[in-house]
PAVEX-744132 format. One record per atom (N, C-alpha, C, O): residue in one letter; x, y, z. Coordinates in steps of 0.001 Angstrom, whole numbers, plus 500000, padded with zeros to 6 digits. Each point is the difference from the previous one (the first is absolute). Layout:
BEGIN
aXYZ;...
//
This chain:
BEGIN
x069226312310805000;x498920498715500735;x499703500128501072;x500806499334500652;x498214501323500257;x499393499726501505;x500241498904500622;x499884498810499709;x500433501703501097;x499746498509501510;x498739499469499521;x500028498802499718;x498951501763500136;x498837498730500286;x500431499600498534;x500984499312500268;x498908500674498268;x500317499305499052;x501245499166500134;x500027499107499153;x501148500915501759;x500468499044500356;x499885498981500571;x500736499021499876;x497777501150501227;x499714499371500815;x499131499042499308;x499791498881500467;x499656501562498343;x499649499302499130;x500598499040499381;x499658498848499731;x501547501933500015;x500733498760499133;x500650498715501025;x500386498935499517;x499646501300501617;x500205498976500634;x499026499084500318;x500187498813500267;x498510501922499686;x498992498705499980;x499854499746498741;x499234499040500078;x500944501124498811;x500096499290498773;x501428498787500133;x500060498899499453;x500760501614501260;x501010498868500092;x499564498627500645;x500346498866499670;x498863501507501264;x499134499247501071;x499168499111499363;x500068498820500341;x499252501473498902;x498999499419499395;x500635499180498764;x499448498995499553;x501754501517499936;x500954498949499344;x500195498888501119;x499624498829500058;x500942501795500612;x500815498992501068;x498961498769500435;x500232498845499641;x498588501506501176;x499420499203500330;x499203498864499069;x499664498871500358;x500086501912498036;x499459499040498752;x501061499049499890;x499616498848499800;x501601501328500276;x501081499040500107;x499712498812500585;x500004498886499477;x499677501502501949;x499529498878500788;x498885499220499731;x500029498773499901;x498798502060499956;x499001499472500580;x499308499478498315;x499280499002499993;x500961501635498849;x499733499519498422;x500256498110499924;x499225499241499418;x501713500440501131;x499971498474499833;x499159499189500556;x500135498799499766;x498936501596500988;x498906499093500685;x498891499787498756;x499206499062499928;x500913501877499250;x499044499648499090;x499985499724498884;x499039500149499245;x502241499319500425;x500973499234498810;x500654498515500493;x500919499406499437;x498239500103501946;x501040498764500199;x500098498687499082;x500906499187499815;x497738500946499666;x499599498606499257;x501216500282498708;x500841499153499700;x499057502028499722;x500892500420498795;x501663499833500505;x500942499584499326;x499055500781501760;x502024499853500286;x499954498278500083;x500960499410499504;x497879499740501147;x500326498516500303;x500116499513498926;x501007499342499736;x497938500861499305;x499716499635498505;x501568500131499354;x500428498970499479;x500613502432500515;x500916500060499006;x501106499586501406;x500997500694499800;x499160498717501129;x500769499285500354;x499921498557500474;x500590499342500858;x498580500453498372;x499754498802500823;x499862499261501311;x500363498831500134;x499111501880500806;x499541499659500555;x498809500637500954;x499616501157499832;x499886498053501094;x498602500106501035;x499890501718500214;x500832500886500198;x497680499075499650;x499781501545500464;x500298500056501708;x500250501106500478;x499727497959500224;x499982500225501194;x501981499975500149;x500171500091501216;x500937499847498256;x500881500074499513;x500363501538499670;x500841500654500618;x498178499930498022;x500456500992500134;x499484500921500895;x500515501116500075;x498393498527500722;x499835500684501335;x501073500653500848;x500082501116500513;x500874497608499462;x501124500596501187;x500783500941499440;x501096500134500545;x498626500707498332;x500737500743499495;x499553501222500800;x500701500982500246;x497755498773500205;x499340501222500945;x500329500171501655;x499832500970500739;x500722497638499534;x500121499975501354;x501745500429500002;x500508500701500875;x500085498834498199;x501657500229500192;x500329501713499645;x501016500598500354;x498055499870499007;x499730501405499756;x500080500559501398;x501066500522500325;x497710499429500748;x499462500501501372;x501251499746501035;x500455500896500712;x500062497674499267;x500783499995500923;x501216500842499846;x500447500674500928;x500152499271497727;x501062500636499580;x500221501405500315;x501019500614500314;x497729499750499517;x499635501724499644;x500086500290502074;x500874500561500661;x497708498712499822;x500223500188501459;x501399499672500973;x500355500628500997;x500414497996498274;x501308499929501286;x500707500863498945;x500385500848500805;x500015499528498196;x501528500493499216;x499682501741500198;x501008500683499814;x498151499834500417;x499571501357499407;x500628500780501519;x500673501031499995;x498961498274501125;x500926500779501556;x501758500015499637;x500783500949500048;x499377498100499707;x501857499727499652;x500037500716498990;x500644500959500425;x499118499265498512;x500471500931499022;x499912501493500004;x500740500790499414;x497814499560501651;x500157500976500150;x501126501217501309;x500234501204500109;x500145497496500626;x500863500171500936;x501472499951499614;x500831500515500747;x499493498947498232;x501313499877498954;x500152501263498923;x501069500233499436;x497788500512500362;x499749501163498804;x499982500832501057;x500537501023499574;x499146499160501629;x499892501550500905;x501036501073499576;x499737501107499529;x501095498538500640;x501025501613499008;x499844499883499153;x501085500406499585;x498067499167499035;x499714500336498932;x499205501169500000;x499060500048500794;x501219501156498242;x499136500827499896;x498481499483499226;x500034499158499102;x498730501427501347;x498806499053499291;x499535499979498774;x499311499142499447;x501165501997500102;x499880499923498794;x500660499169498862;x499505499508498986;x501828500487501518;x500851498900499536;x499693498648499918;x500041499171499092;x499496500803502620;x499309498894500296;x499068499126499197;x500200498817499724;x498684501967499913;x499217499854498787;x500232499948498925;x499272499165499463;x501364501281499893;x500464499916498604;x500865498669499893;x499991499301498987;x500854500373502301;x500602498390499352;x498991499127500446;x500292498937499453;x498699500884501215;x498722499263499975;x499709499709499058;x500069498893499466;x499409502413500027;x499217500079498446;x500516499076499038;x499516499056499377;x501781501573500692;x500894499004498756;x499704498350499638;x499678499309499034;x500803500481503052;x500000498361500110;x498653499894499483;x499899499178499090;x499033501427501237;x498841499266500068;x499569499968498740;x499270499082499627;x501152502002499467;x499983499641498506;x500191498875499270;x499263499298499307;x502235500671501085;x500799498993499110;x499048498853500474;x499204499552499175;x500828499817502407;x499573498784499982;x498468499792499245;x499670498924499503;x499705501948500499;x498654499696499480;x499818499828498537;x498943499576499532;x502050500740499766;x500517499894498442;x500509498543500301;x499849499210499068;x500716500317502050;x500736499031499659;x499101498528500194;x500136498923499420;x498824501536501719;x498787499045500124;x499463499659498480;x499831498828499663;x499999501899499743;x499477499703498432;x500852499178499020;x499440499354499114;x501783500651501006;x500597499666498963;x500907498740500870;x500661499308499226;x499453500335502120;x500501498798500550;x499138498878499517;x498935500116499393;x501722498694500989;x499478498964499994;x500331498884501255;x501145499918500445;x497643499155500129;x500433499068500814;x499402500877501600;x500275501121500427;x498964497951500049;x499562500201501320;x500911500591501262;x499864500959500759;x501010498122499107;x501134500848500965;x500789501090499739;x500748500479500852;x499103500096497653;x500668500973500217;x498626501148500055;x500090501030500667;x498832498672498648;x498837500823500400;x499886500511501810;x500021501117500517;x499878497762499961;x499772500292501580;x501543500623500372;x500083500552501098;x500536499421498477;x501704500699500881;x499778501662499109;x500454500954500631;x498955499342498127;x499650501476499558;x498540500753501123;x499815501096500527;x499616497940499426;x498736500407501088;x500893500640501229;x499813501124500467;x500867498244499826;x500576499946501652;x500627501601499860;x499692500895500788;x501302499292497986;x500765501253499463;x498677501200500115;x500103501127500484;x498890498363499030;x499205500917499565;x499365500384501183;x500027501230499961;x499386498402501126;x499476499916501130;x501252501052500745;x499797501078500557;x501087498451499310;x501247500554501318;x499844501506499256;x499321500683500766;x501023500058498106;x499875500724498877;x498629500906500834;x500301500988500670;x498336498612499224;x499136500620499936;x499573500358501375;x499168500883500209;x501438498389500782;x500308500352501706;x500842501276500085;x499724500813500882;x501194499401498344;x500759500800500153;x499021501301499579;x499464500795500772;x500478499175497904;x499247500807498986;x498698501042500978;x499893501221500111;x499354497747500412;x498584500393501272;x500434500676500993;x499327500994500274;x501469498826500284;x500327500166501455;x500756501732499260;x499640501017500592;x501024499099498574;x500569501229499840;x499016500897499065;x500201501214499951;x498958498324499462;x498993500831499383;x498939500500501538;x499715501151500329;x500015497974500148;x499468500793501557;x500640501086501096;x499310500546500861;x502014499661498980;x501085500547500540;x499772501185499159;x499189500869500319;x501573499175498527;x499566500867498949;x498947500914500121;x500215501210499932;x498752498362500228;x498564500485500006;x499988501075500946;x499588501142499799;x501029498265501519;x499614500612501029;x500880501005500220;x499842500662501026;x501198499642498119;x501030500659500280;x499435501395498959;x500025501195500295;x499578498281498672;x499376500689498441;x498744500911500376;x499752501068499441;x499357498265501762;x498889500722500532;x499990501117500846;x500713499875500996;x498501501491498855;x499891500998500639;x499459500016501428;x498958499367500165;x501599501279500949;x499738499634501105;x498367499487500144;x499111500042499150;x500851499493502169;x498505499015500002;x499739499498499102;x498911499454500180;x501504500347498723;x499047498757498824;x501084499053499743;x500099499352498958;x500515500605501794;x500862498461499869;x498749498909499832;x499879499390498937;x499239500409502119;x499253498800500143;x499178499761498195;x499579498961499492;x500457502579499894;x498916499780498471;x501329499531499221;x499839499125499149;x501354501337501044;x500990499422499006;x499947498543499994;x499639499214499125;x500795500612502027;x500158498686500078;x498659498825499496;x500215498845499632;x498617501713500458;x498617499620499805;x500360499707498448;x500041498861499536;x500216502326499719;x500118499884498329;x500941498927500004;x499580499159499205;x501624500422501373;x500892498986499307;x499311498796500395;x500141499012499280;x499224500923501627;x499345498833500435;x498688499735498513;x499871499119499150;x499715501581501027;x498728500068499034;x500467499254499002;x499183499152499644;x502336500839499471;x500632499642499001;x499916498313500424;x499476499132499302;x501068500700501791;x500126498510500635;x498659499313499688;x499997499110499150;x498860501236501476;x498658499713500255;x499302499781498745;x499257499031499845;x501022502093498990;x499528499958499085;x500668498783498960;x499217499370499288;x501898500405500671;x500933498824499703;x499572498674500297;x500278499090499218;x498975500667501990;x499704499031500568;x499108499452499534;x499990498783499814;x498860502170499833;x499074499271499221;x499811500412498384;x499594498993499420;x500517501835499892;x500176500393499023;x500812499455499134;x499636499634498882;x501833500241501678;x501006499268499436;x499484498639499583;x499931499792498789;x499831499598501745;x499233498153499976;x499080500152498484;x500365499600498895;x498372501091501442;x499354499883498729;x500550500530498824;x499708499345499000;x501242501981500746;x500711500091498931;x500817499068499589;x499911499507498876;x500981500149502003;x500852498746499739;x498965498985498941;x500206499761498810;x498764499803501958;x499699498950499243;x499222499932498827;x499577499093499284;x500341502544500739;x499172500218498182;x501179499823499169;x499856499257499029;x501840501540501249;x500941499894499395;x500187498623500060;x500168499692498820;x499900499361501807;x500349498679499402;x499053499202499393;x500402499054499322;x498614501115500773;x498891499669498942;x499902500482498744;x499399499229499252;x501115502139500063;x500381500318498862;x501760499622499706;x500202499850498795;x500782500015501876;x501120500222499973;x500484498700500813;x499258499365500750;x502267500287498964;x500720499343500988;x500008500466501193;x499737501182500220;x500592497892500798;x499595500695501623;x501686500707499982;x500269500778500915;x500600498976498237;x501468500435500104;x499708501586499786;x500738500714500679;x498561499795498711;x499820501112499539;x499556500970501468;x500423501155499960;x499108498618500774;x499344500393501187;x501545500834500603;x500299501192499925;x500412497738500622;x501570500041500473;x500749500821498947;x500479500959500606;x499787499098498322;x500831501113498709;x499126501143500569;x500633500810500677;x497952499435499176;x499458501468500254;x500614500166501252;x500574501088500038;x499552498169501160;x500043500704501338;x501354500305500078;x500398500536501034;x500525499181497905;x501217499854500415;x500314501609499199;x500411501000500589;x499296498906498079;x499917501290499332;x499487501392500805;x500567501091500063;x498698498660500278;x499444500989500578;x500714500698501382;x500344501147500285;x499687497723500322;x500901499680501198;x501467501170499580;x500112501049500634;x500814498613498355;x500970500771499580;x499673501568499557;x500886500853499946;x497595499434499717;x499728501430499346;x499773500604501613;x500524501077500285;x498836498326500537;x499784500335501433;x501764500046500532;x500385501048500519;x500248498211499378;x501769500532500378;x500023501161499337;x500500500944500611;x499185499208498543;x500856501491498931;x499030500878500957;x500573500681500851;x498613499347499117;x498822501099500504;x500798500372501518;x500267501176500249;x500036497868500598;x500065500117501632;x501140500906499404;x499863501220500094;x501294498239499278;x501248500602499905;x500086501468499795;x500896500732500420;x498004499629498845;x499827501693499561;x499321500697500882;x500375501151500228;x498350498246500538;x499085500870500773;x500272499752501646;x499996500963500767;x500151498191499527;x499927499359501380;x501499500849500893;x501135499615499720;x498690501296501116;x500948500638500437;x500687499137500975;x499534498961500469;x501965501717499877;x501108499142500934;x499242499988501152;x499204500930499869;x500564498389501448;x499877499764501462;x501045499668500627;x501036499557499506;x498696500678501791;x501933499891500931;x499250498204500490;x498931499628500485;x502122499799499127;x499847498559500644;x499799500094501197;x500330501057500538;x499113497961500206;x500127499552501424;x501067499559500646;x501027499797499352;x498946500006501828;x501773499419500683;x499454498891499994;x498851499738500357;x502386499180499017;x499681498828500235;x499661499235500926;x500761500024500967;x498195499161499110;x499189499104500906;x500721498335500275;x499569499054499340;x501428500769501583;x500567498430499744;x498880499151500106;x498985500531500450;x500953498246499236;x498649499439499850;x499845499560501764;x498876499961500500;x502012499815500093;x500056499459501440;x499162501362500678;x499341499730501005;x500635501609498557;x499224501255500613;x498861499785499105;x498963499934500661;x500913499981498537;x498607499619499033;x499362499698500776;x499170500690500592;x501207497726499627;x499063499102500981;x499320500642501409;x499063499516500636;x501524501447499593;x499838500507501564;x498731501036499582;x499314500541500867;x500505499626497931;x498736500548499558;x498835499167500770;x499093500354500754;x501376498224498666;x498489499209500476;x499834499818501461;x498996499338500263;x501648501028500705;x500165499965501347;x499061501263500320;x499366499920501052;x500479501163498220;x499765501271500758;x498342499848499419;x499683499895498815;x499264500127502511;x498838499446500230;x499235500474498793;x499311499209499356;x500823502426500230;x499331500608499326;x499802499743498307;x499009500118499280;x502306499505500454;x500363499583498973;x499699498603499196;x499685499808498825;x500516499366502176;x499941498605499812;x498326499762499999;x499588498996499420;x499288502064501327;x498837499957500370;x499551500285498527;x499030499322499662;x501525501644499263;x499494500393499178;x500422499232498857;x499513500465498970;x501317498391500814;x500702499033499605;x499053498916499960;x499656499455498951;x499875500199502323;x498752499088500092;x498787500296498920;x499518499303499107;x500164502191501417;x498663500096499493;x500455500048498559;x499091499381499446;x501630500921499755;x500736499793498548;x499634498489499757;x499357499792498971;x500970499056501860;x500024498713499410;x498675499656500220;x499559499333499064;x499448500920502038;x498885499511499749;x498929501042499369;x498782499937499832;x501934500783499965;x498814501278498923;x500031499083498186;x499001499710499342;x502457500034500272;x499603499555498782;x499764498389499908;x499325499520499090;x501318499637501981;x499521499058500532;x498815499808499816;x499787499286499020;x499126501135501642;x498411499853499722;x499628500670498670;x498988499539499473;x501791501708499721;x499791499589498662;x500026499151498787;x499199499788499089;x502264499705501272;x500444498718499767;x499266498789499496;x499850499428498920;x499713500410502471;x498920498823500075;x499237500015499215;x499961498966499333;x498963502213500261;x498978500097498935;x500708500009498758;x499560499158499217;x501383501514500354;x500284500769498788;x500686498715499214;x499793499883498792;x500851499360501761;x500619499060499296;x498947498804499304;x500316499296499042;x498620500667501541;x498978499213499425;x498787500249499889;x498961499413500302;x501525502349498821;x498809500787499963;x499341499456499004;x498789499838500147;x501878499740498562;x499318499448498624;x498911498722500747;x498812500147500287;x501884498835499865;x499095498842500737;x498951500494500849;x499082499196500159;x500802501931500442;x499368500121501043;x498900500879498982;x498811499764500215;x501436500995498952;x498849500381499228;x499036499469498966;x498840500226499657;x502619498584499828;x499312499176499086;x498387499037500821;x498774499992499889;x502617499148501122;x498836499069500880;x498877500560500932;x498871499510499975;x501498501632500929;x499062500751500923;x498509500391499118;x498859499545500083;x501748501484499081;x499181500599499355;x499705499970498383;x499616500915499272;x500779497365500339;x499302499737498793;x500647501235498946;x499218500274499090;x501811500346500897;x500279501283498959;x500730499423498669;x500306498810500085;x499978501755498863;x500101498951498558;x502148500707500606;x500550500292501063;x499860499648497450;x501786500267500301;x499836501560499879;x500569500831500709;x498447499444498142;x499881501501499848;x499809500654501107;x500725500939500330;x498134498580500472;x499656500475500854;x501167500338501414;x500070501030500671;x500758497693499449;x500836500355500820;x501244500993499757;x500822500403500823;x499063499896497671;x501222500827499554;x499152501511499776;x500586500992499566;x498623499010500633;x499100501305500069;x499874500425501864;x500132501167500367;x499670497980500376;x499976500051501205;x501669500531500462;x500142501066500599;x500545498428499195;x501725500033500360;x500480501335499363;x500914500631500530;x498278499941497967;x500258501238500245;x499286501171500678;x500240501171500294;x499024498170499784;x498812501270500980;x500952499816501667;x500341501078500487;x499923498062500052;x500807499649500917;x501395501221500272;x500360500785500877;x500083498764497772;x501398501039500012;x499797501594499834;x500648500909500519;x498497499138498796;x499809501466500365;x499182500396501014;x499898501224499925;x499449498331501014;x499863499856501235;x500890500202501118;x500017500784500949;x500835498119498586;x501479499837500687;x500905501450500257;x500321500583501036;x499925499701497519;x500662501333499601;x499334501489501001;x500679500697500753;x498193499426499022;x499408501157500757;x499841499496501640;x499733500914500781;x500362498156499613;x499987499541501059;x501362500615500938;x500104500721500992;x500933498498498015;x501518500794500689;x499714501315500158;x499953500394501165;x499765500691497634;x500169501258499652;x498980500576501508;x500415500961500649;x498248498312499761;x499167500349501110;x500809500257501124;x500086501065500612;x500666497576499674;x501121499570501270;x500841501326500395;x500255500443501120;x500093500048497598;x501520500652500163;x499147501682499908;x500772500954500092;x498197499272499790;x499370501105500226;x499347500005501609;x500143501007500692;x499124497770499838;x499460500180500849;x501094499866501017;x499807500788500926;x501327498451499229;x501416500452500670;x500304501295500063;x500064500437501149;x500203500532497749;x500217501316500009;x498972500834501024;x500242500883500823;x498662498547498830;x498861501094500384;x499594499579501923;x500130500698501006;x499292497676498784;x500061499800501530;x500949499072500461;x499648499270500926;x501489500612498612;x501075499192500852;x499581498677499760;x498842499678499734;x502167499524500369;x500514498162500045;x499208499611500818;x499073499452499402;x500749500528501920;x499005499481500668;x498711499801499482;x499739498884499550;x499580501821500434;x498647500212499644;x499943499334498797;x499208499069499849;x501770501408499000;x500234499649498779;x499925498118499684;x499330499344499202;x501513500329501659;x500214498473500179;x499062499217500449;x499772498915499465;x499480501582501700;x499389499366500976;x498362499825498913;x499470498926499716;x500168502109499972;x499127500204499263;x499988498955498681;x499068499231499767;x501945500870499551;x500226499214498789;x500002498595500253;x499175499400499311;x501571499812501551;x500257498737500281;x498443499624500478;x499424499085499413;x499871501677501723;x498263499545500237;x499424499738498555;x499862498899499467;x499845502278500036;x499147499859498640;x500773498640499467;x499393498932499921;x501961501197499731;x500358498417499475;x499526498949500401;x499652499085499255;x500281500906501824;x499272498985500483;x498563499407500210;x499661498818500040;x499513502432500095;x498866499624499556;x499614500086498842;x498779500053499849;x502150499993498858;x499728499530498598;x499873498871499990;x499031499406499528;x502215499954501149;x500208498430500019;x498960499174500455;x499655498980499404;x499856501411501590;x498986499276500977;x498763500028499247;x499277499026500212;x500066502270498544;x499299499778499561;x499968499124499054;x498860499536500006;x501680500041499287;x500631499168498805;x498875498862500044;x498908499858499451;x501579499669501124;x498952498404500169;x498831500472500031;x499312499102499514;x499794502044500846;x498910499606500141;x499319500830498782;x498772499988500081;x501675500632498960;x499185500804498686;x499440499134499068;x499159500358499175;x501259498563500925;x499284498793498990;x500582500585498857;x501118500515499954;x497747499339498765;x500168500167498726;x499836501412499602;x500149500231498801;x499533500890502087;x499251501051499545;x501260500872499426;x500815500512500767;x499245499575498200;x501069500770499099;x500184501081500433;x501167500095500379;x498087501096499816;x499596501241500272;x500864500090501353;x501011500697499908;x498742498712501306;x500368499738500961;x501932499715499873;x500899500778500320;x499197497772499077;x501707499890499551;x500858501112499828;x501004500231500674;x498399500682498068;x500980500944499809;x499932501171500763;x500941500780499852;x498346499467500773;x499987501053501161;x500828499498501398;x500445500840500782;x499685497965499408;x500745499482501089;x501233499586499480;x500955500108500769;x499289499366497916;x501633500536499437;x500270500879500026;x501100500160500529;x498252500997499003;x500685501350499908;x500031500424501607;x500803500928500097;x498792498841500832;x499695500264501355;x501077499451500795;x500394500582501010;x500256497990498460;x500758499247500416;x502021501142499598;x501021500486500487;x498197499250498318;x501268500767499502;x500632501268500344;x501178500200500298;x497965500531499624;x500461501513500852;x500128500119501543;x500344501044500553;x499252497434500308;x500590500112501372;x501113499513500262;x500757500282500929;x499419498606497848;x501033499212500441;x501434500620499702;x501042499738500601;x498755501256498199;x501606500793499621;x500146501277500479;x500993500689499770;x497742499779501111;x500676501185500781;x500473499840501420;x499810500783500931;x500956497865499084;x500765500009501243;x501201500271499546;x500777500319500900;x499651499674498082;x501393499781499617;x500953501210500593;x500885499916500852;x498671501172498462;x500314501302500390;x500466500524501359;x501109500418500332;x497670499441500426;x500273499846501629;x500740499583500736;x500637500477500940;x499233498080498379;x501294498833500604;x501831500928499525;x500852500276500845;x499251499959497893;x501127500008499948;x500332501507500833;x501071500357500492;x497848500241499479;x500571501686500725;x500084499671501177;x500923500605500545;x498544498711500122;x500049499732501669;x501517499449500125;x500855500436500771;x499296498458498256;x501595499643499875;x500876501106499804;x500874500026500867;x499203500923498275;x500770500756499605;x500287500845501238;x501201500099500249;x497976500530500579;x499276500831501004;x500658499676500961;x500359500917500739;x500092497509499651;x500521499601501096;x501662499964499746;x500796500053500937;x499678499831497408;x501308499749500389;x500177501020498462;x499819499728498813;x500573501396501830;x500075500743498529;x501030499761499452;x500241500110498798;x500595499469502219;x501453500477499444;x500903498453499433;x501198499750499867;x497855499647499963;x499995498227499415;x498432499694499188;x499171499163500355;x500737501675498601;x498743499732499537;x500258498711498912;x499356498985499735;x501741501508499846;x499875498644498763;x499862498554500937;x499324499024499675;x501577501124501685;x499816498829500529;x498888498890500367;x499854498780499923;x499213502744500671;x498723499598500486;x499034499402499357;x499204499146500388;x500972501565498204;x499147499730498710;x500350499062499807;x499087499192499829;x502517500155500043;x500178498755499466;x499461498568500901;x499779498822499720;x500182501729501068;x499498498702501233;x498458500333499883;x499231499119500382;x500354501799499238;x498316500549499586;x499159498884498941;x498862499530500032;x502645500263498754;x499953499274499072;x499893498828500048;x499216499354499304;x501883499984501879;x500358498927500257;x498707499080500495;x499882498794499782;x499114502103500979;x499458499274500730;x498586500014499504;x499067499428500564;x500846501312498273;x499060499930498949;x499837499152498964;x499030499565499379;x502411500268500567;x499752498505498898;x499881498583500764;x499417498970499659;x501306501324501447;x499885498566500559;x498614499741500924;x499733498955500594;x499495502219499371;x498738499629500152;x498936499670498865;x499073499211500179;x501147501446498682;x499378499452498858;x500164498707499978;x498972499352499806;x502228499936500364;x500484499068499487;x499454498810501214;x499962498809499689;x499665501621501587;x499644499430501441;x498506499824498971;x499747498995499336;x499452502164500740;x498944500436499491;x499179498795498671;x498914499430500113;x501752500522499093;x500233498778498655;x499585498578500788;x498909499433499942;x502350500134500854;x500233498898500901;x498576499346500370;x499378499024499583;x500376502047501473;x498426500181500877;x498997499528498810;x499433498909499943;x500475502153499124;x498716499740499013;x500236498743499560;x499107499174500187;x501834500509499301;x500493498541499396;x499070499128500810;x498870499753499579;x501607499735501662;x499745499184500737;x498460499557500298;x499405498935500165;x500168502894499809;x498512500240500325;x499155499400498912;x498859499573500176;x501859500430498575;x498872499649498998;x500148498504499561;x499138499387499370;x502355499977501143;x500443498629499922;x498501499270500937;x499579498900499641;x499829501759501386;x499295499273500982;x498470500257499593;x499034499886500754;x500948500560497612;x498656500651499993;x499604501172500508;x498877500352499638;x501726500398501126;x499750501280500356;x499869501130499446;x499727501011500646;x500461498974497997;x500121501424499008;x498941501216500190;x500292501186500148;x498273498183499811;x499133500862500762;x499666501243500763;x499298501007499911;x501824498233501127;x500215500921501256;x501481500802500411;x500255500718500967;x500609498842497867;x501386500817500396;x500031501205500108;x500978500676500319;x497844499727499398;x499778501813500430;x499930500702501654;x500017501165500398;x499882497262500427;x499849500282501073;x501245499947500829;x500287500733500947;x500472498181498494;x501345499980500380;x500485501143500100;x500413500540501026;x499550499966497678;x500739501263499813;x499417501228501270;x500758500766500596;x497765499161499591;x499550500843500775;x500516499907501116;x500363501049500533;x499838497647500187;x500923499550501312;x501076500782500163;x500219500637501031;x500759499355497610;x501112500330500356;x500386501704499947;x501016500486500498;x498149500104498936;x499588501590500221;x499750499887501405;x500815500493500781;x498054498859499685;x499511500144501148;x501251500037501394;x499723500683500986;x501478498616498972;x500855500137500536;x500750501150499767;x500408500627500978;x499825499728497979;x500704501448499671;x499748501084500493;x500795500902500261;x497810499060499934;x499028501188500263;x500753500063501921;x500578500969500493;x499232498132499965;x500390499651501468;x501374500486500611;x500289500357501142;x500659499500497388;x501209500071500282;x499818501893499991;x500338500754500913;x499105499584497916;x500276501741499455;x499567500629501539;x500558500964500525;x498455498352499988;x499302500921500837;x501051499703501437;x500427500950500656;x499877497694499674;x500671500274500801;x501553500736500153;x500627500652500835;x499499498963498206;x501508501187499066;x499592501347500630;x500653500673500798;x498095499588498661;x499574501734500539;x499910500314501619;x500368501002500615;x499302498354499634;x499550499938501364;x501115500246501031;x499883500836500896;x501325498307498911;x501782499818500523;x500068501152499711;x500379500828500829;x499325499454498121;x501116501394499232;x499544501197500839;x500705500731500696;x497974499323499098;x499728501159500944;x500094500084501759;x500017501052500639;x500025497902499796;x500588500024501345;x501430500274500033;x500361500826500838;x500432498698498493;x501200500202499758;x500241501180500059;x500716500374500928;x498714500726497995;x499667501382499702;x499570501127501397;x500236501185500234;x499090497814500419;x499453500165501092;x500957500323501055;x500384501157500166;x500000497908500523;x501117499779500515;x501180500772499819;x500409500498501049;x500330499777497826;x500316500650499337;x500135501487500466;x500949500501500604;x498283499894499121;x498982501923499911;x500247500081501702;x500404501033500534;x499273497653500263;x499821500755501586;x501615499756501047;x500332500371501126;x500316498850497819;x501751499786500104;x500134501477500123;x499947500640501050;x500249499864497634;x500030501083499555;x499901500996500945;x500945500756500224;x497995499316500355;x499352501265500711;x500385500098501146;x500307501096500469;x499775497520500381;x500795499635501328;x501338500831499710;x500221500897500814;x500665498947498191;x501356500129499788;x500062501581499932;x501035500402500532;x498237500524499015;x499548501432499770;x499805500447501059;x500351501149500269;x499021498032500633;x499934500641501542;x501124499911501004;x499872500500501117;
//
């Protein structure tokens, strides 16, 4: 198996991993009914997943730093598979909540390890594209996994979805064992040292950008179904169709982000993508009931939104190549916390009757992130110039 196919295997695992997180959003009513709880209580299964993922991943990555990356992926996939099968068969809300926490912890380790392996397996100069390929799996799961889960749950019991996730997870565990090569483990980084990365201005800047980028995205996407139904008067079938289109465009956007990072650099790709993302959100309240414009803008939004993942991750790896797993785990944590914050802000806006204008709130967060990107780039160039002048003086 060539390295490219191995990277595609990592992307497939990423899709499975993402589906385990996002699919629950489409079947909340079924889970609530099966466990005799309210839909809002079932919704806490999503919240606790994001918090456990965001807060727990950096600790687990630090604890497993000495472990070879392939072995770590196999172990995490095994836990992932078993816990998803248990989710399908256990009873009781408390047990389900505990299982989702364990699922989130394994998912966090899997995603960071996948990104690390993708960068290692990629050919020189192609790391951005390899990372984007793995991100494509995650972004596709974000949208495609939800409607697929809804279709499965409508024909079978919701438990079937998690049994399927567990079985496929075991299959990927076996494939990983036989196809992914061993890699050199990074030197362990104690947690106190790990937190020092947050004190490095450029790394903290890109973590803030991650938080704002996914926070702005989450503000809109969390409430995308009611937004489509109420603002555009779409039918349920129309919403499902729109989500599938959005998912395809998101996957393409991730690949474009990787291609652009390799060809034009992370700064141009990230700045351009976020600016286009903000423009797309600003235009949504103005398109009215024009179906053609709606679908054009929907695709434009997906392409621009998901082009930003690869350049951010590539930049973080470039800033700390000897501790890629650490900075990527911090990136995942910042992203998950951003999505949780975005959902909360969006919820407040919706409760106050601002559903039609939540895209503008997201656009404002993106505007702040552009300021951070440009400021970081300017300060970085000034530092490089001073360093070059200093070296010149020493030579003289």
